[in-house]
TORKE-444700 format. One record per residue (C-alpha): residue number from 1; x, y, z. Coordinates in nm, 4 decimals, always signed. Layout:
% TORKE-444700
REC tiba       c1       c2       c3
REC  NUM        X        Y        Z
...
***
This chain:
% TORKE-444700
REC tiba       c1       c2       c3
REC    1  -0.0750  +2.5397  +0.9830
REC    2  +0.1036  +2.2542  +1.1522
REC    3  +0.3118  +1.9968  +0.9791
REC    4  +0.4898  +1.6858  +1.0903
REC    5  +0.8510  +1.7974  +1.0897
REC    6  +1.0783  +1.7075  +1.3814
REC    7  +1.2407  +2.0152  +1.5299
REC    8  +1.5884  +1.8754  +1.5716
REC    9  +1.8014  +1.5734  +1.5064
REC   10  +1.8295  +1.5184  +1.8797
REC   11  +1.4747  +1.3945  +1.8843
REC   12  +1.4416  +1.1680  +1.5821
REC   13  +1.1554  +0.9652  +1.7277
REC   14  +0.9245  +1.2496  +1.8132
REC   15  +0.5674  +1.1965  +1.7003
REC   16  +0.4988  +1.3926  +1.3877
REC   17  +0.2809  +1.6706  +1.5285
REC   18  +0.5335  +1.9478  +1.5783
REC   19  +0.4193  +2.2851  +1.4526
REC   20  +0.6347  +2.4748  +1.2070
REC   21  +0.5513  +2.7810  +1.0020
REC   22  +0.3575  +2.7115  +0.6847
REC   23  +0.5793  +2.6353  +0.3902
REC   24  +0.8923  +2.5885  +0.5982
REC   25  +1.1078  +2.2976  +0.4919
REC   26  +1.3221  +2.0987  +0.7332
REC   27  +1.6550  +2.2458  +0.8264
REC   28  +1.9764  +2.0441  +0.7869
REC   29  +1.9426  +1.9558  +1.1529
REC   30  +1.6509  +1.7290  +1.0715
REC   31  +1.8743  +1.4821  +0.8938
REC   32  +2.0917  +1.2324  +1.0656
REC   33  +2.4456  +1.3617  +1.1310
REC   34  +2.5809  +1.0339  +0.9992
REC   35  +2.3868  +1.0495  +0.6748
REC   36  +2.4789  +1.2695  +0.3814
REC   37  +2.1853  +1.3820  +0.1654
REC   38  +2.1627  +1.2292  -0.1833
REC   39  +2.3845  +1.3755  -0.4524
REC   40  +2.0946  +1.5405  -0.6303
REC   41  +1.8559  +1.8273  -0.5842
REC   42  +1.5349  +1.6271  -0.5990
REC   43  +1.3338  +1.8931  -0.4184
REC   44  +1.3704  +2.1551  -0.6919
REC   45  +1.0286  +2.0882  -0.8487
REC   46  +0.8614  +2.1600  -0.5177
REC   47  +1.0842  +2.4429  -0.4042
REC   48  +1.0473  +2.6300  -0.7281
REC   49  +0.6719  +2.5891  -0.7184
REC   50  +0.6045  +2.9054  -0.5215
REC   51  +0.7742  +3.1380  -0.2743
REC   52  +0.6255  +2.9629  +0.0286
REC   53  +0.6611  +2.6120  -0.1141
REC   54  +0.3065  +2.4753  -0.0801
REC   55  +0.1947  +2.4997  -0.4450
REC   56  +0.2935  +2.2819  -0.7348
REC   57  +0.4589  +2.4275  -1.0434
REC   58  +0.3663  +2.2870  -1.3821
REC   59  +0.6734  +2.0637  -1.3928
REC   60  +0.6235  +1.9452  -1.0345
REC   61  +0.2626  +1.8599  -1.1194
REC   62  +0.3841  +1.6493  -1.4133
REC   63  +0.6329  +1.4700  -1.1890
REC   64  +0.3536  +1.3977  -0.9427
REC   65  +0.1289  +1.2794  -1.2270
REC   66  +0.3896  +1.0281  -1.3458
REC   67  +0.4523  +0.8898  -0.9977
REC   68  +0.0826  +0.8722  -0.9069
REC   69  -0.0083  +0.7178  -1.2432
REC   70  +0.2366  +0.4363  -1.1736
REC   71  +0.0889  +0.3756  -0.8262
REC   72  -0.2656  +0.3859  -0.9706
REC   73  -0.1649  +0.1327  -1.2374
REC   74  -0.0342  -0.1127  -0.9765
REC   75  -0.3461  -0.0680  -0.7597
REC   76  -0.5605  -0.1300  -1.0673
REC   77  -0.3712  -0.4532  -1.1291
REC   78  -0.4700  -0.5785  -0.7841
REC   79  -0.8417  -0.5756  -0.8644
REC   80  -0.9109  -0.5413  -1.2372
REC   81  -0.8778  -0.9148  -1.2983
REC   82  -1.0902  -1.0335  -1.0040
REC   83  -1.4296  -1.0375  -1.1719
REC   84  -1.2766  -1.1812  -1.4900
REC   85  -1.1399  -1.4945  -1.3217
REC   86  -1.4289  -1.7317  -1.4072
REC   87  -1.4174  -1.6333  -1.7771
REC   88  -1.0383  -1.6435  -1.7809
REC   89  -1.0376  -1.9887  -1.6252
REC   90  -1.2665  -2.1317  -1.8934
REC   91  -1.0659  -1.9709  -2.1722
REC   92  -0.7228  -2.0900  -2.0560
REC   93  -0.8267  -2.4155  -1.8934
REC   94  -0.7581  -2.3122  -1.5340
REC   95  -0.9685  -2.5136  -1.2898
REC   96  -1.1482  -2.3481  -0.9995
REC   97  -0.8851  -2.4626  -0.7507
REC   98  -0.6097  -2.3153  -0.9690
REC   99  -0.7724  -1.9749  -1.0198
REC  100  -0.6214  -1.8486  -0.6935
REC  101  -0.2826  -1.8579  -0.8652
REC  102  -0.3910  -1.5754  -1.0969
REC  103  -0.3879  -1.3604  -0.7826
REC  104  -0.1160  -1.5366  -0.5853
REC  105  +0.1325  -1.5322  -0.8756
REC  106  +0.1161  -1.1529  -0.8651
REC  107  +0.1033  -1.1159  -0.4858
REC  108  +0.4075  -1.3320  -0.4099
REC  109  +0.6771  -1.1266  -0.5889
REC  110  +0.5017  -0.7909  -0.5427
REC  111  +0.5086  -0.8313  -0.1658
REC  112  +0.8205  -1.0432  -0.1278
REC  113  +1.0720  -0.8243  -0.3104
REC  114  +0.9636  -0.4755  -0.1972
REC  115  +1.2263  -0.4216  +0.0726
REC  116  +1.5038  -0.5549  -0.1476
REC  117  +1.4248  -0.3278  -0.4417
REC  118  +1.3667  -0.0290  -0.2125
REC  119  +1.7221  -0.0659  -0.0829
REC  120  +1.8755  -0.1343  -0.4257
REC  121  +1.7139  +0.1885  -0.5470
REC  122  +1.8719  +0.3811  -0.2577
REC  123  +2.2142  +0.2517  -0.3567
REC  124  +2.2082  +0.2473  -0.7357
REC  125  +1.9530  +0.5076  -0.8412
REC  126  +1.5785  +0.5350  -0.7849
REC  127  +1.4888  +0.6766  -1.1245
REC  128  +1.6910  +0.4116  -1.3069
REC  129  +1.5225  +0.1280  -1.1205
REC  130  +1.1769  +0.2890  -1.1511
REC  131  +1.2069  +0.3029  -1.5308
REC  132  +1.3353  -0.0567  -1.5378
REC  133  +1.0340  -0.1681  -1.3345
REC  134  +0.7963  +0.0085  -1.5738
REC  135  +0.9545  -0.1645  -1.8730
REC  136  +0.9291  -0.5039  -1.7008
REC  137  +0.5655  -0.4381  -1.6073
REC  138  +0.4792  -0.3441  -1.9685
REC  139  +0.6417  -0.6580  -2.1089
REC  140  +0.4760  -0.8775  -1.8448
REC  141  +0.1309  -0.7265  -1.9107
REC  142  +0.1754  -0.7892  -2.2827
REC  143  +0.2645  -1.1534  -2.2109
REC  144  -0.0457  -1.1904  -1.9925
REC  145  -0.2618  -1.0263  -2.2616
REC  146  -0.1589  -1.2749  -2.5284
REC  147  -0.1166  -1.5779  -2.2995
REC  148  -0.1866  -1.9060  -2.4811
REC  149  -0.1989  -2.1420  -2.1838
REC  150  -0.2033  -2.1321  -1.8012
REC  151  +0.1772  -2.1401  -1.7730
REC  152  +0.2308  -1.8372  -1.9977
REC  153  -0.0428  -1.6420  -1.8206
REC  154  +0.0901  -1.7163  -1.4721
REC  155  +0.4418  -1.6284  -1.5863
REC  156  +0.3110  -1.2926  -1.7038
REC  157  +0.1353  -1.2353  -1.3713
REC  158  +0.4500  -1.3239  -1.1762
REC  159  +0.6573  -1.0820  -1.3837
REC  160  +0.3902  -0.8147  -1.3312
REC  161  +0.4292  -0.8686  -0.9576
REC  162  +0.8068  -0.8383  -0.9859
REC  163  +0.7683  -0.5160  -1.1816
REC  164  +0.5275  -0.3846  -0.9180
REC  165  +0.7822  -0.4688  -0.6465
REC  166  +1.0227  -0.2345  -0.8264
REC  167  +0.7761  +0.0420  -0.9127
REC  168  +0.6029  +0.0857  -0.5770
REC  169  +0.8980  +0.1509  -0.3394
REC  170  +1.1020  +0.3453  -0.5961
REC  171  +0.8002  +0.5565  -0.6899
REC  172  +0.7255  +0.6345  -0.3277
REC  173  +1.0868  +0.7205  -0.2459
REC  174  +1.1074  +0.9438  -0.5547
REC  175  +0.7951  +1.1206  -0.4312
REC  176  +0.9258  +1.1776  -0.0798
REC  177  +1.2698  +1.2939  -0.1986
REC  178  +1.1252  +1.5150  -0.4717
REC  179  +0.8762  +1.7016  -0.2547
REC  180  +1.0115  +1.8627  +0.0644
REC  181  +0.8774  +1.7538  +0.3994
REC  182  +0.5846  +1.9687  +0.5064
REC  183  +0.2658  +2.0850  +0.3321
REC  184  +0.3905  +2.0061  -0.0183
REC  185  +0.4834  +1.6466  +0.0639
REC  186  +0.1600  +1.6008  +0.2591
REC  187  -0.0340  +1.7176  -0.0463
REC  188  +0.1617  +1.4838  -0.2754
REC  189  +0.1104  +1.1862  -0.0438
REC  190  -0.2580  +1.2760  -0.0191
REC  191  -0.3017  +1.2658  -0.3950
REC  192  -0.0991  +0.9442  -0.4204
REC  193  -0.2989  +0.7753  -0.1437
REC  194  -0.6276  +0.8813  -0.3003
REC  195  -0.5341  +0.7364  -0.6382
REC  196  -0.4053  +0.4186  -0.4724
REC  197  -0.7426  +0.3615  -0.3057
REC  198  -0.9346  +0.4752  -0.6130
REC  199  -0.7333  +0.2439  -0.8386
REC  200  -0.8369  -0.0598  -0.6384
REC  201  -1.2052  +0.0418  -0.6540
REC  202  -1.1993  +0.1466  -1.0194
REC  203  -1.0393  -0.1857  -1.1044
REC  204  -1.3330  -0.3773  -0.9581
REC  205  -1.5868  -0.1776  -1.1611
REC  206  -1.3831  -0.1448  -1.4799
REC  207  -1.2840  -0.5106  -1.4800
REC  208  -1.6461  -0.6207  -1.5013
REC  209  -1.7347  -0.3758  -1.7781
REC  210  -1.4290  -0.4593  -1.9899
REC  211  -1.4666  -0.8340  -1.9459
REC  212  -1.8324  -0.8223  -2.0557
REC  213  -1.7675  -0.6000  -2.3569
REC  214  -1.4110  -0.6680  -2.4748
REC  215  -1.3100  -0.9891  -2.3004
REC  216  -1.0731  -1.0584  -2.0115
REC  217  -0.7608  -0.9956  -2.2195
REC  218  -0.8547  -0.6285  -2.2458
REC  219  -0.7907  -0.5876  -1.8718
REC  220  -0.4285  -0.6892  -1.9182
REC  221  -0.3994  -0.4805  -2.2358
REC  222  -0.5131  -0.1766  -2.0395
REC  223  -0.2209  -0.2247  -1.8015
REC  224  +0.0218  -0.2502  -2.0936
REC  225  -0.1023  +0.0816  -2.2328
REC  226  -0.0801  +0.2514  -1.8923
REC  227  +0.2763  +0.1276  -1.8358
REC  228  +0.3888  +0.2489  -2.1780
REC  229  +0.2459  +0.5979  -2.1216
REC  230  +0.4279  +0.6357  -1.7893
REC  231  +0.7441  +0.4822  -1.9385
REC  232  +0.7529  +0.7469  -2.2133
REC  233  +0.7124  +1.0372  -1.9687
REC  234  +0.9262  +0.9235  -1.6749
REC  235  +1.2862  +0.9520  -1.8082
REC  236  +1.2590  +1.3189  -1.9031
REC  237  +1.0704  +1.4331  -1.5939
REC  238  +1.1982  +1.2453  -1.2901
REC  239  +1.5139  +1.3483  -1.1025
REC  240  +1.7754  +1.0831  -1.0271
REC  241  +1.8674  +1.0312  -0.6643
REC  242  +2.0693  +0.7815  -0.4639
REC  243  +2.2788  +0.7689  -0.1502
REC  244  +2.6314  +0.9042  -0.2120
REC  245  +2.7926  +0.6072  -0.0393
REC  246  +2.8125  +0.2726  -0.2191
REC  247  +2.8076  +0.0138  +0.0609
REC  248  +2.7823  -0.3537  -0.0246
REC  249  +2.4308  -0.4890  -0.0531
REC  250  +2.3290  -0.6935  +0.2509
REC  251  +2.2885  -1.0243  +0.0641
REC  252  +2.2114  -1.2460  +0.3701
REC  253  +1.9513  -0.9946  +0.4823
REC  254  +1.8032  -0.9781  +0.1328
REC  255  +1.7782  -1.3577  +0.1086
REC  256  +1.6187  -1.4070  +0.4513
REC  257  +1.3654  -1.1217  +0.4345
REC  258  +1.2641  -1.1957  +0.0756
REC  259  +1.2306  -1.5676  +0.1476
REC  260  +1.0410  -1.4963  +0.4682
REC  261  +0.7932  -1.2621  +0.3012
REC  262  +0.7436  -1.5010  +0.0090
REC  263  +0.6725  -1.7882  +0.2483
REC  264  +0.4383  -1.5736  +0.4593
REC  265  +0.2334  -1.4524  +0.1623
REC  266  +0.2210  -1.8012  +0.0113
REC  267  +0.1019  -1.9600  +0.3360
REC  268  -0.1705  -1.7023  +0.3912
REC  269  -0.2841  -1.7134  +0.0283
REC  270  -0.3061  -2.0921  +0.0502
REC  271  -0.4975  -2.0655  +0.3772
REC  272  -0.7582  -1.8494  +0.2034
REC  273  -0.8401  -2.1465  -0.0211
REC  274  -0.7748  -2.4464  +0.2043
REC  275  -0.8175  -2.3116  +0.5557
REC  276  -0.5559  -2.3236  +0.8294
REC  277  -0.5706  -2.6981  +0.8871
REC  278  -0.3402  -2.8039  +0.6065
REC  279  +0.0161  -2.9236  +0.6544
REC  280  +0.1307  -2.7069  +0.3629
REC  281  -0.0041  -2.3915  +0.5292
REC  282  +0.1620  -2.4545  +0.8643
REC  283  +0.4821  -2.5764  +0.7038
REC  284  +0.5318  -2.2618  +0.4956
REC  285  +0.4209  -2.0433  +0.7866
REC  286  +0.6893  -2.2042  +1.0049
REC  287  +0.9487  -2.1407  +0.7340
REC  288  +0.8346  -1.7778  +0.7152
REC  289  +0.8728  -1.7229  +1.0894
REC  290  +1.2145  -1.8892  +1.0916
REC  291  +1.3460  -1.6826  +0.7992
REC  292  +1.2123  -1.3540  +0.9373
REC  293  +1.3670  -1.4324  +1.2770
REC  294  +1.6967  -1.5077  +1.1019
REC  295  +1.6645  -1.1771  +0.9182
REC  296  +1.6477  -0.9879  +1.2480
REC  297  +1.9619  -1.1656  +1.3701
REC  298  +2.1438  -1.0936  +1.0415
REC  299  +2.0540  -0.7256  +1.0548
REC  300  +2.1979  -0.6845  +1.4044
REC  301  +2.5379  -0.8044  +1.2764
REC  302  +2.5522  -0.6606  +0.9262
REC  303  +2.7815  -0.3582  +0.8688
REC  304  +2.5403  -0.2326  +0.5988
REC  305  +2.1986  -0.3728  +0.6980
REC  306  +1.9092  -0.3889  +0.4559
REC  307  +1.6817  -0.2607  +0.7324
REC  308  +1.8073  -0.0208  +0.9935
REC  309  +1.6851  -0.1640  +1.3232
REC  310  +1.7261  +0.1770  +1.4914
REC  311  +1.4782  +0.3067  +1.2324
REC  312  +1.2314  +0.0373  +1.3345
REC  313  +1.2748  +0.1554  +1.6924
REC  314  +1.1432  +0.4980  +1.5970
REC  315  +0.7961  +0.5157  +1.7451
REC  316  +0.6615  +0.6874  +1.4348
REC  317  +0.7952  +0.4137  +1.2065
REC  318  +0.6820  +0.1236  +1.4253
REC  319  +0.3369  +0.2498  +1.5212
REC  320  +0.2779  +0.4082  +1.1816
REC  321  +0.3381  +0.0782  +1.0015
REC  322  +0.1144  -0.1065  +1.2462
REC  323  -0.1581  +0.1436  +1.1629
REC  324  -0.1048  +0.0888  +0.7912
REC  325  -0.1127  -0.2895  +0.8302
REC  326  -0.4409  -0.2739  +1.0211
REC  327  -0.6216  -0.0299  +0.7913
REC  328  -0.5277  -0.2149  +0.4708
REC  329  -0.5984  -0.5658  +0.6008
REC  330  -0.9291  -0.4748  +0.7635
REC  331  -1.0659  -0.2788  +0.4647
REC  332  -0.9720  -0.5502  +0.2156
REC  333  -1.1623  -0.7951  +0.4377
REC  334  -1.4702  -0.5713  +0.4478
REC  335  -1.4730  -0.5386  +0.0677
REC  336  -1.4437  -0.9169  +0.0328
REC  337  -1.7277  -1.0067  +0.2704
REC  338  -1.9528  -0.7272  +0.1456
REC  339  -1.9148  -0.8580  -0.2097
REC  340  -2.0368  -1.1972  -0.0857
REC  341  -2.3183  -1.0392  +0.1137
REC  342  -2.4477  -0.8205  -0.1705
REC  343  -2.4359  -1.0908  -0.4379
REC  344  -2.5166  -1.4106  -0.2484
REC  345  -2.7381  -1.2857  +0.0352
REC  346  -2.9148  -0.9888  -0.1267
REC  347  -2.8784  -1.1359  -0.4791
REC  348  -2.7634  -0.8123  -0.6400
REC  349  -2.6205  -0.8305  -0.9892
REC  350  -2.2506  -0.7785  -1.0542
REC  351  -2.3328  -0.4405  -1.2056
REC  352  -2.5276  -0.3180  -0.8988
REC  353  -2.2584  -0.4535  -0.6697
REC  354  -2.0040  -0.2610  -0.8733
REC  355  -2.2112  +0.0557  -0.8235
REC  356  -2.1870  +0.0140  -0.4458
REC  357  -1.8096  +0.0062  -0.4661
REC  358  -1.8171  +0.2860  -0.7220
REC  359  -1.9814  +0.5102  -0.4613
REC  360  -1.7170  +0.3951  -0.2155
REC  361  -1.4451  +0.4998  -0.4599
REC  362  -1.5955  +0.8449  -0.5160
REC  363  -1.6193  +0.9080  -0.1423
REC  364  -1.2604  +0.7918  -0.0949
REC  365  -1.1445  +1.0325  -0.3646
REC  366  -1.3357  +1.3131  -0.1905
REC  367  -1.1657  +1.2288  +0.1375
REC  368  -0.8279  +1.2388  -0.0324
REC  369  -0.8770  +1.6024  -0.1320
REC  370  -0.9081  +1.7021  +0.2330
REC  371  -0.6769  +1.4557  +0.4080
REC  372  -0.3576  +1.6588  +0.3681
REC  373  -0.5359  +1.9660  +0.5073
REC  374  -0.6500  +1.7704  +0.8105
REC  375  -0.2948  +1.6439  +0.8630
REC  376  -0.1696  +2.0019  +0.8365
REC  377  -0.4170  +2.1161  +1.1005
REC  378  -0.3964  +1.8399  +1.3612
REC  379  -0.0863  +1.6390  +1.2651
REC  380  -0.0388  +1.2932  +1.1188
REC  381  -0.0534  +1.1111  +1.4556
REC  382  -0.3964  +1.2413  +1.5475
REC  383  -0.5202  +1.1905  +1.1922
REC  384  -0.4010  +0.8282  +1.1918
REC  385  -0.5606  +0.7498  +1.5275
REC  386  -0.8865  +0.9266  +1.4448
REC  387  -0.9058  +0.7591  +1.1035
REC  388  -0.8625  +0.4098  +1.2478
REC  389  -1.1297  +0.4763  +1.5095
REC  390  -1.3663  +0.6215  +1.2481
REC  391  -1.3105  +0.3239  +1.0178
REC  392  -1.3858  +0.0947  +1.3098
REC  393  -1.7080  +0.2739  +1.4080
REC  394  -1.8542  +0.2658  +1.0561
REC  395  -1.7458  -0.0942  +1.0064
REC  396  -1.9403  -0.1746  +1.3229
REC  397  -2.2460  -0.0023  +1.1735
REC  398  -2.2431  -0.2645  +0.8987
REC  399  -2.3594  -0.5122  +1.1617
REC  400  -2.7037  -0.3544  +1.1290
REC  401  -2.7554  -0.4882  +0.7752
REC  402  -3.0213  -0.7557  +0.7413
REC  403  -3.0445  -1.0840  +0.5551
REC  404  -3.3210  -0.9515  +0.3296
REC  405  -3.2261  -0.5854  +0.2902
REC  406  -2.9446  -0.3492  +0.3712
REC  407  -2.7892  -0.2441  +0.0411
REC  408  -2.8386  +0.1267  +0.1148
REC  409  -2.6973  +0.0998  +0.4672
REC  410  -2.4050  -0.1045  +0.3374
REC  411  -2.3320  +0.1566  +0.0691
REC  412  -2.3354  +0.4473  +0.3150
REC  413  -2.1430  +0.2728  +0.5921
REC  414  -1.8679  +0.1264  +0.3726
REC  415  -1.8295  +0.4579  +0.1878
REC  416  -1.7801  +0.6581  +0.5075
REC  417  -1.5540  +0.3858  +0.6502
REC  418  -1.3499  +0.4150  +0.3298
REC  419  -1.3147  +0.7899  +0.3783
REC  420  -1.1562  +0.7244  +0.7166
REC  421  -0.9530  +0.4429  +0.5604
REC  422  -0.8128  +0.6884  +0.3061
REC  423  -0.7191  +0.9248  +0.5890
REC  424  -0.5355  +0.6388  +0.7605
REC  425  -0.3493  +0.5473  +0.4398
REC  426  -0.2188  +0.8989  +0.3890
REC  427  -0.1421  +0.9753  +0.7532
REC  428  +0.0482  +0.6511  +0.8117
REC  429  +0.2669  +0.7260  +0.5097
REC  430  +0.3372  +1.0766  +0.6388
REC  431  +0.3991  +0.9445  +0.9908
REC  432  +0.6524  +0.6837  +0.8812
REC  433  +0.8499  +0.9034  +0.6380
REC  434  +0.8579  +1.2278  +0.8374
REC  435  +1.2015  +1.3117  +0.9758
REC  436  +1.3731  +1.0303  +0.7827
REC  437  +1.6900  +1.1453  +0.5979
REC  438  +1.6674  +1.1480  +0.2181
REC  439  +1.9320  +0.8766  +0.1971
REC  440  +1.7025  +0.6393  +0.3864
REC  441  +1.3743  +0.7331  +0.2173
REC  442  +1.3876  +0.4229  -0.0034
REC  443  +1.4085  +0.2109  +0.3103
REC  444  +1.1279  +0.4006  +0.4838
REC  445  +0.8985  +0.3883  +0.1821
REC  446  +0.9935  +0.0241  +0.1298
REC  447  +0.8570  -0.0434  +0.4781
REC  448  +0.5447  +0.1603  +0.3983
REC  449  +0.4739  -0.0281  +0.0788
REC  450  +0.5635  -0.3672  +0.2249
REC  451  +0.3094  -0.2986  +0.4983
REC  452  +0.0572  -0.2050  +0.2302
REC  453  +0.1107  -0.5210  +0.0241
REC  454  +0.1197  -0.7554  +0.3229
REC  455  -0.1928  -0.5865  +0.4630
REC  456  -0.3799  -0.6382  +0.1366
REC  457  -0.2695  -1.0019  +0.1376
REC  458  -0.3344  -1.1160  +0.4952
REC  459  -0.6771  -0.9696  +0.5705
REC  460  -0.8866  -1.2109  +0.3655
REC  461  -0.6993  -1.5285  +0.4697
REC  462  -0.7093  -1.4343  +0.8374
REC  463  -1.0710  -1.3178  +0.8621
REC  464  -1.2502  -1.3545  +0.5297
REC  465  -1.2219  -1.7313  +0.5419
REC  466  -1.4563  -1.7256  +0.8459
REC  467  -1.7384  -1.6072  +0.6200
REC  468  -1.7032  -1.8949  +0.3753
REC  469  -1.6349  -2.1965  +0.5970
REC  470  -1.9189  -2.3562  +0.7903
REC  471  -2.2612  -2.2196  +0.8840
REC  472  -2.4780  -1.9674  +0.7030
REC  473  -2.2977  -1.7088  +0.4927
REC  474  -2.4831  -1.4171  +0.6502
REC  475  -2.3820  -1.5253  +1.0020
REC  476  -2.0215  -1.5621  +0.8877
REC  477  -2.0244  -1.2137  +0.7354
REC  478  -2.1522  -1.0616  +1.0609
REC  479  -1.8841  -1.2444  +1.2596
REC  480  -1.6102  -1.1126  +1.0313
REC  481  -1.7456  -0.7563  +1.0486
REC  482  -1.7583  -0.7668  +1.4295
REC  483  -1.3984  -0.8904  +1.4593
REC  484  -1.2853  -0.6410  +1.1957
REC  485  -1.4388  -0.3464  +1.3808
REC  486  -1.2966  -0.4607  +1.7144
REC  487  -0.9434  -0.4854  +1.5712
REC  488  -0.9672  -0.1368  +1.4211
REC  489  -1.0903  +0.0221  +1.7436
REC  490  -0.8307  -0.1562  +1.9562
REC  491  -0.5507  -0.0652  +1.7146
REC  492  -0.6565  +0.3003  +1.7103
REC  493  -0.6446  +0.3219  +2.0884
REC  494  -0.3132  +0.1359  +2.1207
REC  495  -0.1424  +0.3426  +1.8503
REC  496  -0.2689  +0.6630  +2.0089
REC  497  -0.1295  +0.5599  +2.3465
REC  498  +0.1992  +0.4394  +2.1969
REC  499  +0.2718  +0.7574  +2.0021
REC  500  +0.1538  +0.9806  +2.2863
REC  501  +0.3742  +0.8011  +2.5392
REC  502  +0.6787  +0.8330  +2.3175
REC  503  +0.6123  +1.1964  +2.2420
REC  504  +0.5778  +1.2694  +2.6132
REC  505  +0.9099  +1.0945  +2.6800
REC  506  +1.0811  +1.2900  +2.4002
REC  507  +0.9562  +1.6279  +2.5234
REC  508  +1.0217  +1.5631  +2.8907
***
């Protein structure tokens, strides 16, 4: 079996396809000479799992359950409220134009603060911050459940997003520092990626059922219950880990990157509702570009940068995150336009539309059970490239749907495309985090999850708006699907060439 472990610290940017014996964990040489491992033994649950290290012990399985449950909960929050928005708006007095803020209020902090909290967790303790994020998420969900007016509801959603910005990077870094690099980590990332994708799909189906039977508030109450369950289990199960050094936090870097991401997400979210012609959209987009450019300058001069620019120069980190950005943004766009197509062109009910995405979720979960094995056999780089190309091919097949029929074709094509999408999710996470020292895992996973959140945010504003502005809806849907497929295929080829070229240079 092959894994994705670099063979020496002299080649930190090697593409993650190097073969090592099954069950072998990285030697000390795989960590940076300048970086001391965290002052903890976070890999004990995995190492004690079995002699070879590729099976989970009971305790390690519980640790994985807690971490994956938290990721599933956040993914559920992204979609469970979507179908409830019209009912919610009438109940709280939110007009149609203001309903976007039910989504945007969550997306802004959840995407904007990821890198900052990922780094704080590295410095001050991942477990401590993870538990704090869970508590904040539980309180925020309770506030949203019992909201009495638009302001209280949006405040709850914003605090949920802030809690998610803590939970996601700390949970991912706890996972990658708890489970040793190799088959065990690949398996853990596979399960986590599967539940992440499944949570988004389950949320769409479950949100409709709960809203019809129990009311929209039950969707927020469900999140409160989930957060409390994980909060009870986490302190006694999770290992604490942090970097042994205590450098000062890069405040200028934190301010510029957080402000830049907030402005970027706000501008794109606004564009989804107003189009790209508004002054507000271009104004905030300009601010975003300026702040992110300033962030790069700050990081080149900071003695303790928030983001290690040498890390971003690793081919696996750079190309891996590009792959993640493409797969998340393009699949979220497909789900958006297919929802419009099924309900407004084919006139399917919400329930039947939910069944289509339910099949998609089941197929994604099936793919997740095999993804880590595929990565073990052919490596994360080849899996990432092949998954992007496969997602692109089956997205292109959606162009064959008709204006009067096509529900069956849409179900099959989007389900298979989602299987490849799941493979891309898992393999990009493995690609980016492989070979990264434990002391920098919070940073690496912060990049992974920032890519995820930004990808989920930008796809619909950039492409989905083409389906809803001007002309017939069906023609707009086909245009979006064609562009979507072309981007996926081009990205797959470029990432394959980029990682192959770097690997060839490293092995020369």
